[in-house]
C-alpha positions in Angstrom: 17.3 -75.5 321.7 19.2 -78.7 321.8 16.8 -80.4 319.4 17.2 -77.5 316.9 21.0 -77.8 317.3 20.9 -81.5 316.7 18.7 -81.0 313.6 21.1 -78.4 312.3 24.0 -80.7 312.8 22.2 -83.6 311.1 21.3 -81.4 308.1 24.9 -80.1 307.9 26.2 -83.7 308.0 23.7 -84.7 305.3 24.8 -81.8 303.0 28.4 -82.8 303.6 27.8 -86.4 302.6 25.7 -85.2 299.6 28.7 -83.2 298.4 31.0 -86.2 298.8 28.8 -88.7 297.0 28.0 -86.2 294.2 31.8 -85.7 293.7 32.3 -89.4 293.6 29.5 -89.7 291.0 31.2 -87.1 288.9 34.6 -88.8 289.2 33.2 -92.2 288.1 31.4 -90.7 285.2 34.6 -88.9 284.2 36.6 -92.2 284.4 34.8 -93.9 281.5 35.1 -91.1 279.0 38.6 -90.1 280.1 39.6 -93.7 279.5 38.3 -93.6 275.9 40.5 -90.6 274.9 43.6 -92.2 276.4 43.4 -95.6 274.5 46.2 -94.9 272.0 48.6 -93.8 274.8 47.7 -96.8 276.9 48.4 -99.2 274.0 51.9 -97.7 273.5 52.7 -97.5 277.2 51.7 -101.0 278.1 53.0 -102.5 274.8 49.7 -104.1 274.0 47.1 -103.9 271.3 44.0 -101.8 270.7 41.9 -104.9 271.0 43.4 -105.6 274.4 42.5 -102.2 275.8 39.0 -102.4 274.2 38.6 -105.7 276.0 39.4 -104.0 279.3 36.8 -101.4 278.6 34.2 -104.1 277.7 35.0 -106.2 280.8 34.5 -103.1 283.0 31.0 -102.6 281.5 30.2 -106.3 281.9 31.2 -106.3 285.6 29.1 -103.2 286.3 26.0 -104.5 284.5 26.2 -107.9 286.2 26.6 -106.7 289.8 24.5 -103.5 289.9 21.3 -105.0 291.5 23.4 -107.2 293.8 25.2 -104.1 295.0 21.9 -102.4 295.7 20.7 -105.4 297.8 23.9 -105.5 299.8 23.4 -101.8 300.6 19.9 -102.5 302.0 21.2 -105.2 304.2 24.3 -103.6 305.7 23.6 -99.9 305.2 24.0 -97.8 302.0 26.6 -95.5 303.6 28.7 -98.6 304.6 28.3 -100.0 301.1 29.3 -96.6 299.6 32.4 -96.7 301.8 33.3 -100.3 300.8 32.6 -99.7 297.1 34.6 -96.5 297.0 37.5 -98.2 298.8 37.5 -101.0 296.3 37.3 -98.5 293.4 40.2 -96.4 294.8 42.4 -99.5 295.1 41.5 -100.4 291.6 42.4 -96.9 290.3 45.8 -97.2 292.1 46.5 -100.6 290.6 45.5 -99.3 287.2 47.8 -96.2 287.5 50.8 -98.5 288.5 50.0 -101.3 286.1 53.0 -102.5 284.1 51.0 -104.5 281.6 47.5 -105.3 280.4 46.7 -108.2 282.8 47.4 -106.0 285.8 45.3 -103.3 284.3 42.4 -105.8 283.7 42.5 -106.6 287.5 42.7 -102.9 288.5 40.4 -101.1 286.1 38.0 -103.8 284.7 37.6 -105.9 287.8 38.2 -103.8 291.0 36.9 -100.5 289.6 33.9 -102.3 288.0 33.0 -104.0 291.3 33.5 -100.7 293.2 31.3 -98.8 290.8 28.5 -101.5 291.0 28.5 -101.1 294.8 28.7 -97.3 294.8 26.2 -96.2 292.2 23.0 -97.7 293.8 24.2 -96.5 297.2 24.5 -92.9 296.0 20.8 -92.8 295.0 19.6 -94.6 298.1 21.6 -92.3 300.4 20.2 -89.1 298.8 16.7 -90.5 298.8 16.7 -91.5 302.5 18.6 -88.4 303.8 16.4 -85.8 302.3 12.7 -85.1 301.7 10.7 -82.7 299.5 12.5 -79.9 297.7 15.8 -80.9 299.4 15.5 -84.4 297.9 14.8 -82.9 294.4 17.9 -80.7 294.6 20.0 -83.6 295.9 19.0 -86.1 293.2 19.2 -83.5 290.5 22.7 -82.6 291.7 23.7 -86.3 291.4 22.2 -86.5 287.9 24.0 -83.3 286.8 27.2 -84.6 288.3 27.0 -87.7 286.0 26.5 -85.6 282.9 29.2 -83.1 283.8 31.7 -85.9 284.6 31.0 -87.6 281.3 31.5 -84.3 279.4 34.6 -83.3 281.3 36.3 -86.7 280.7 37.5 -85.9 277.2 38.5 -82.4 278.2 40.4 -83.0 281.4 41.4 -86.6 280.5 42.7 -85.4 277.1 44.6 -82.5 278.7 46.2 -84.8 281.3 47.1 -87.5 278.7 48.5 -84.9 276.2 50.8 -83.0 278.6 51.4 -85.6 281.4 50.4 -89.2 281.2 47.2 -91.2 281.4 48.3 -92.6 284.7 47.9 -89.3 286.4 44.1 -89.5 285.8 43.9 -92.7 287.8 46.2 -91.4 290.5 43.9 -88.4 290.8 40.9 -90.7 291.1 42.7 -92.6 293.9 43.4 -89.4 295.8 39.9 -88.0 295.5 38.3 -91.3 296.4 40.5 -91.6 299.5 39.4 -88.1 300.6 35.7 -89.1 300.0 36.0 -92.3 302.1 37.7 -90.3 304.9 34.8 -87.8 305.0 32.2 -90.5 305.1 33.9 -92.4 307.9 33.7 -89.2 310.0 29.9 -88.9 309.4 28.1 -91.9 310.9 25.0 -90.1 311.7 23.4 -91.1 308.4 24.1 -94.8 308.8 21.0 -96.9 307.9 19.5 -99.2 310.4 20.2 -102.9 309.7 17.6 -104.6 307.6 15.9 -107.4 309.5 15.8 -109.4 306.3 19.6 -109.8 306.3 19.1 -112.8 308.7 17.5 -114.7 305.8 19.7 -116.5 303.3 21.1 -114.3 300.6 19.5 -114.8 297.1 22.4 -116.5 295.4 20.2 -117.8 292.5 19.0 -114.3 291.9 22.6 -113.0 291.8 23.5 -115.5 289.1 20.4 -115.0 287.0 20.6 -111.2 287.1 24.3 -111.2 286.4 23.9 -113.6 283.5 20.9 -111.7 282.0 22.2 -108.2 282.1 25.7 -109.4 281.2 24.4 -111.1 278.0 22.6 -108.0 277.0 25.6 -105.7 277.5 27.9 -108.2 275.8 25.6 -108.2 272.8 25.6 -104.4 272.6 29.4 -104.3 272.8 29.7 -106.8 269.9 27.5 -104.6 267.7 30.6 -102.5 267.0 32.2 -105.4 265.1 29.4 -107.5 263.7 26.5 -105.1 263.3 23.3 -104.4 265.1 20.8 -106.7 263.4 22.5 -108.6 260.5 26.0 -110.0 261.0 28.5 -108.3 258.7 31.0 -111.2 259.0 31.1 -114.8 260.4 31.1 -115.1 264.2 33.7 -117.6 265.3 34.2 -119.0 268.8 37.2 -121.3 269.5 37.8 -121.6 265.7 34.2 -122.7 265.0 31.7 -120.5 263.1 28.6 -120.1 265.3 26.8 -117.4 263.3 27.2 -116.9 259.5 27.6 -113.5 257.8 24.2 -112.3 256.6 22.3 -114.0 259.4 21.3 -112.7 262.8 24.0 -110.6 264.5 25.3 -111.7 267.9 23.7 -108.6 269.3 20.2 -110.0 268.6 21.1 -113.5 269.7 22.7 -112.5 273.0 20.0 -109.9 273.6 17.2 -112.4 273.2 19.1 -114.9 275.4 19.6 -112.2 278.0 15.9 -111.3 278.0 14.9 -114.9 278.5 17.3 -115.2 281.5 15.9 -112.0 283.0 12.4 -113.4 282.6 13.5 -116.4 284.6 15.1 -114.0 287.1 11.7 -112.2 287.4 9.9 -115.4 288.0 12.4 -116.5 290.7 12.2 -113.2 292.5 8.4 -113.3 292.5 8.5 -116.9 293.8 10.7 -115.9 296.7 8.5 -112.9 297.6 5.4 -115.1 297.6 7.1 -117.6 299.8 7.9 -114.9 302.3 11.7 -115.0 301.7 14.0 -112.2 300.9 14.5 -111.7 297.1 17.4 -109.9 295.5 14.9 -107.3 294.3 11.2 -107.0 294.7 9.8 -107.0 291.2 6.4 -105.8 292.5 7.8 -102.3 292.6 7.4 -102.2 288.8 3.7 -102.2 289.3 4.0 -98.6 290.2 3.7 -96.6 286.9 6.1 -93.9 288.1 8.8 -96.4 288.8 8.2 -98.6 285.7 7.8 -95.8 283.1 10.4 -93.6 284.8 13.1 -96.3 284.8 12.5 -96.8 281.0 12.7 -93.1 280.5 16.0 -93.0 282.4 17.3 -95.7 280.0 16.3 -93.4 277.0 17.9 -90.4 278.7 21.2 -92.2 279.2 21.0 -93.7 275.7 20.8 -90.3 274.1 23.5 -88.8 276.4 25.9 -91.6 275.7 25.2 -91.5 271.9 25.6 -87.7 271.7 28.9 -87.7 273.7 30.1 -90.5 271.4 29.2 -88.9 268.1 30.4 -85.4 268.6 34.1 -86.3 269.3 34.0 -88.7 266.4 32.8 -85.9 264.1 35.3 -83.2 265.1 38.3 -85.6 265.3 37.7 -87.1 261.9 36.5 -84.0 260.2 38.7 -81.2 261.7 41.6 -83.4 263.1 40.8 -82.2 266.6 42.8 -83.9 269.4 41.2 -85.2 272.6 41.4 -81.9 274.4 39.9 -79.9 271.5 37.1 -82.3 271.0 36.3 -82.1 274.7 36.1 -78.4 274.4 33.5 -78.8 271.7 31.2 -80.4 274.2 31.6 -77.5 276.7 28.4 -75.7 275.6 26.4 -78.8 276.4 28.1 -79.2 279.7 27.5 -75.6 280.8 23.8 -75.7 279.8 23.3 -79.1 281.4 24.4 -77.7 284.8 22.2 -74.5 284.3 19.2 -76.6 283.2 19.6 -78.9 286.2 19.8 -76.0 288.6 16.8 -74.2 287.1 14.7 -77.3 287.0 15.4 -78.2 290.6 14.7 -74.7 291.8 11.4 -74.5 289.9 10.2 -77.8 291.4 11.5 -77.0 294.9 9.7 -73.6 294.9 6.5 -75.3 293.8 6.2 -73.4 290.6 5.8 -76.6 288.6 6.1 -80.3 288.8 8.8 -82.6 287.5 6.8 -84.2 284.7 6.3 -81.2 282.4 9.9 -80.1 282.8 11.2 -83.6 281.8 8.9 -83.6 278.7 10.3 -80.2 277.7 13.8 -81.6 278.4 13.4 -84.5 275.9 11.9 -82.1 273.3 14.9 -79.7 273.7 17.3 -82.7 273.3 15.5 -83.6 270.0 15.6 -80.0 268.8 19.3 -79.6 269.8 20.3 -82.8 267.9 18.4 -81.6 264.9 20.2 -78.2 265.0 23.6 -79.9 265.3 22.8 -82.3 262.5 21.8 -79.4 260.2 25.0 -77.5 261.1 27.4 -80.4 260.2 29.8 -78.9 257.7 33.2 -80.4 256.9 34.4 -77.1 255.5 33.7 -75.2 258.7 34.6 -75.8 262.3 33.2 -77.4 265.5 31.7 -74.0 266.5 28.8 -74.5 264.0 27.3 -77.2 266.1 27.7 -75.3 269.4 24.2 -73.9 269.4 22.6 -77.3 268.9 24.8 -78.8 271.6 23.8 -76.0 274.0 20.1 -76.6 273.4 20.5 -80.4 273.8 22.6 -79.8 277.0 19.7 -77.7 278.4 17.3 -80.5 277.8 19.7 -83.1 279.4 19.8 -80.8 282.4 16.0 -80.7 282.8 16.0 -84.5 282.4 18.2 -84.9 285.5 14.9 -84.6 287.4 14.1 -88.1 286.4 16.0 -89.9 289.2 14.2 -87.7 291.7 10.8 -88.6 290.2 11.6 -92.4 290.1 13.2 -92.5 293.6 10.4 -90.4 295.1 7.9 -93.1 294.0 9.5 -95.6 296.3 8.7 -95.9 300.0 11.5 -96.3 302.6 11.4 -100.1 302.4 11.8 -100.3 298.6 14.4 -97.5 298.1 17.2 -100.0 297.4 15.1 -102.1 295.0 14.2 -99.0 293.0 17.8 -97.7 293.1 19.1 -101.0 291.8 16.6 -101.3 289.0 16.8 -97.6 287.9 20.6 -97.7 287.9 20.7 -100.9 285.9 18.3 -99.6 283.3 20.3 -96.4 283.1 23.5 -98.3 282.5 21.9 -100.5 279.9 20.7 -97.4 278.1 24.2 -96.0 278.2 25.7 -99.1 276.7 23.0 -99.3 274.1 23.4 -95.6 273.2 27.0 -96.1 272.1 26.1 -99.3 270.2 23.1 -97.8 268.4 24.9 -94.6 267.6 27.8 -96.5 266.1 25.5 -99.0 264.3 23.5 -96.2 262.7 26.6 -94.2 261.7 28.4 -97.2 260.2 25.2 -98.5 258.5 24.5 -95.3 256.6 28.3 -94.7 256.0 28.7 -98.1 254.5 25.6 -97.8 252.3 26.6 -94.3 251.1 30.2 -95.4 250.4 29.2 -98.5 248.5 26.7 -96.7 246.4 29.2 -93.9 245.6 31.9 -96.4 244.7 29.5 -98.3 242.4 28.4 -95.2 240.5 31.8 -93.4 240.4 32.9 -92.3 236.9 36.5 -92.0 238.1 37.3 -95.5 239.5 38.0 -98.4 237.2 36.1 -101.7 237.5 38.9 -103.4 239.4 39.3 -100.4 241.7 35.6 -100.5 242.5 35.7 -104.2 243.3 38.7 -103.7 245.6 37.1 -100.7 247.3 33.8 -102.5 247.9 35.6 -105.6 249.4 37.7 -103.4 251.6 34.6 -101.6 252.9 32.6 -104.7 253.6 35.4 -106.5 255.4 37.1 -103.7 257.3 34.2 -101.5 258.6 34.0 -101.0 262.3 32.1 -98.7 264.6 34.4 -95.7 263.8 34.9 -93.2 261.2 38.3 -92.2 259.6 39.6 -88.9 258.6 40.4 -87.9 255.0 44.1 -87.9 255.9 43.9 -91.4 257.3 42.3 -92.6 254.1 44.9 -90.9 251.9 47.7 -92.4 254.0 46.3 -95.9 253.7 45.8 -95.5 250.0 49.4 -94.3 249.5 50.7 -97.4 251.2 48.7 -99.4 248.6 50.1 -97.4 245.8 46.8 -95.6 245.0 47.5 -91.9 244.1 46.2 -89.2 241.8 42.6 -89.1 240.7 41.5 -92.5 242.1 42.8 -91.4 245.6 41.1 -88.1 245.4 37.8 -89.8 244.4 38.0 -92.2 247.4 38.8 -89.4 249.8 35.8 -87.5 248.4 33.6 -90.6 248.9 34.9 -91.0 252.5 34.0 -87.3 253.3 30.5 -87.7 251.9 29.8 -91.1 253.5 31.2 -90.0 256.9 29.1 -86.9 256.9 25.9 -88.9 256.0 26.6 -91.5 258.7 27.3 -89.0 261.5 24.2 -86.9 260.5 21.9 -89.9 260.4 23.2 -91.2 263.8 22.6 -87.8 265.3 19.1 -87.6 263.9 18.5 -91.1 265.3 19.4 -89.8 268.8 16.9 -87.0 268.3 14.2 -89.6 267.4 15.0 -91.5 270.6 14.6 -88.2 272.5 11.2 -87.7 271.0 10.3 -91.3 272.1 11.5 -90.3 275.6 9.1 -87.3 275.6 6.2 -89.6 274.5 7.1 -92.0 277.2 7.3 -89.4 279.8 3.7 -88.3 279.0 2.7 -91.7 280.5 4.2 -90.8 283.9 1.5 -90.3 286.6 0.5 -86.9 287.7 2.3 -85.9 290.9 1.7 -83.1 293.4 4.0 -80.1 293.5 
């Protein structure tokens, strides 16, 4: 009787902690997308520039990418629940500093540095805690819940963040994060029954060389993807200057390629170093040998594809509705609501089907990727500048259902790890997921701008309305001013009026902008669908697993 009571208490504590860490996962996913819709208000409030705020967002991404594997290793040494508590505390302090920041430098410390460090400690701990605390069908439900929380948080960011920013202030979002994080930390501190036993390896020296190599490698790759918005994905659209010196010429390799290759070389050195430590009987930062398991290796890559498509889709849809229908942040967030609802329903249905033994994870994940591809194709076909955002709702719903089924991927990957390698797998899978997320925005933006620019230049060149001088001016403006964004017709018309361009030439340039923007957004969405098909083909390579 006592044993049953203890087991019941332990299960209850595990469920409580699961609810807390899933809430924290949702909150942190919300943070990034809510930040994006508040950029203009932050620029005004802090009396800074758009470039400054974008730098804060970029630094946050770099800190997370650089420290994710290190955070996972620290969790295996001192206990994942302790690391979750520490990371959440740092994150909460960072959110408070951000909410109270009087200027950009203070915001850089709060959001970019403290929140970035906290997130790097928390994310791997979340997967490790759920993997160790549950088994079987309960683990599937737990890890699927965490995956769904990430998707829901990312989708709610533009809705809730836009609503708060519009009617209150962007600072309220960060104050809300501080409060919820404080409650989460308090709950975890009251439940110490799930604390991990100390890792004996922690008596060995910490792998400082591995920390530097992994941080440099992943940091270079993420930095390269962030620069794609300005310079292009493969070919540099303009000269790249550092400290007043041109290091890459326009028309040559883009910094995305150069930094990406450099990052891969550093990661190769990191892999060699980790293998060397393991063979010498020392404690590496991550045991690279876990990648010999096909489920972990292929599953981690599939996770990167899943997050790539998720990030690309949630980037493109707001751009489309804001530039085409002049939606505000709140309205564009509502456009994503069908995908959010279906994501939750898909995650619940998939977890239940696997938990009840009616199927395995692999076929559901394959179906999920195929549904994402079908949904993006439906949404691309429904793009109509003369209609409304409701036309793309069916496609978004289908894609959301697919994303919900793909939340089974973390369960599949983590279930391939034994108890001793849980933190290694969590660190690697979280890092690849985050790299996929960063690459998703970069690729979606690069595809959109590439097609937009080609369509616009061709339309200007063949226009029967524009004069020769107007064509030259328009082409130069397009080549020098393009960024990873799209502009509305009203923005184009206002800019033209400031330059004294009115009448038929202005109408023609607005028409060209409408055509080019639609082609660019459609092509980028189709590109996300192609990546989803690649994810399905990749998932076929996953090993068969028992129900």
